[in-house]
C-alpha positions as CSV (number, residue, x, y, z in Angstrom):
1,M,0.0,0.0,0.0
2,K,1.4,3.4,-1.0
3,F,1.2,6.1,1.6
4,I,2.9,8.8,-0.5
5,P,0.8,10.2,-3.4
6,T,2.5,10.4,-6.7
7,T,0.0,11.8,-9.2
8,K,-1.1,15.5,-9.3
9,D,-4.7,14.6,-8.4
10,S,-3.8,12.5,-5.4
11,I,-1.4,15.2,-4.1
12,A,-4.1,17.9,-4.4
13,L,-6.7,15.7,-2.7
14,T,-4.3,14.8,0.1
15,A,-3.4,18.4,0.7
16,V,-7.1,19.5,0.8
17,T,-8.0,16.7,3.1
18,I,-5.3,17.5,5.5
19,L,-6.2,21.2,5.5
20,T,-9.9,20.5,6.0
21,L,-9.3,18.0,8.8
22,S,-6.9,20.4,10.6
23,L,-9.4,23.2,10.3
24,F,-12.2,21.0,11.7
25,V,-10.1,19.6,14.5
26,S,-8.7,23.0,15.5
27,G,-12.3,24.3,15.6
28,L,-13.4,21.4,17.8
29,L,-10.5,21.9,20.2
30,N,-11.0,25.6,20.4
31,V,-7.4,26.3,19.4
32,L,-8.4,28.3,16.3
33,D,-8.0,31.5,18.2
34,Y,-4.2,31.0,18.4
35,L,-2.2,33.0,16.0
36,I,0.1,30.2,15.0
37,V,-2.8,27.9,14.0
38,K,-4.4,30.7,12.0
39,T,-1.0,31.4,10.3
40,V,-0.4,27.7,9.4
41,L,-3.9,27.3,8.0
42,L,-3.6,30.5,6.0
43,I,-0.3,29.6,4.5
44,G,-1.7,26.2,3.6
45,F,-4.7,27.7,1.8
46,V,-2.5,30.3,0.0
47,L,-0.1,27.6,-1.2
48,L,-3.0,25.5,-2.5
49,F,-4.4,28.5,-4.3
50,I,-1.1,29.3,-5.9
51,F,-0.6,25.7,-7.1
52,A,-4.1,25.6,-8.5
53,L,-3.6,28.8,-10.3
54,G,-0.4,27.6,-11.8
55,Y,-2.0,24.3,-13.0
56,A,-4.9,26.3,-14.5
57,L,-2.6,28.6,-16.4
58,K,-0.6,25.9,-18.0
59,N,-3.6,23.7,-18.8
60,E,-3.6,22.6,-22.4
61,T,-6.7,21.6,-24.3
62,K,-6.7,18.3,-26.1
63,K,-8.7,17.8,-29.3
64,N,-10.3,14.5,-30.1
65,H,-10.2,15.0,-33.9
66,P,-7.1,16.6,-35.4
67,E,-7.7,19.5,-37.8
68,D,-5.7,18.1,-40.7
69,K,-7.5,14.7,-40.9
70,P,-11.3,15.3,-40.6
71,Q,-13.4,12.3,-39.8
72,D,-16.7,11.5,-41.2
73,D,-18.8,10.1,-38.4
74,S,-22.1,10.0,-40.2
75,Y,-23.0,6.5,-41.5
């Protein structure tokens, strides 16, 4: 069983899960008022936003049908 994620999707899902659980647990334990907890959570969300923005900007569209060889799909 692999404990370290290797694909982009699993890394993002793991990071979001950890941040969500840490926010939930810190709210339950009433430690959300501490400055260090707020700082760590804010840094985590900012890093996730920056990574998501980077992936969105370098996203490439893939076409199913190439332009130079049109296909006739009507039978």
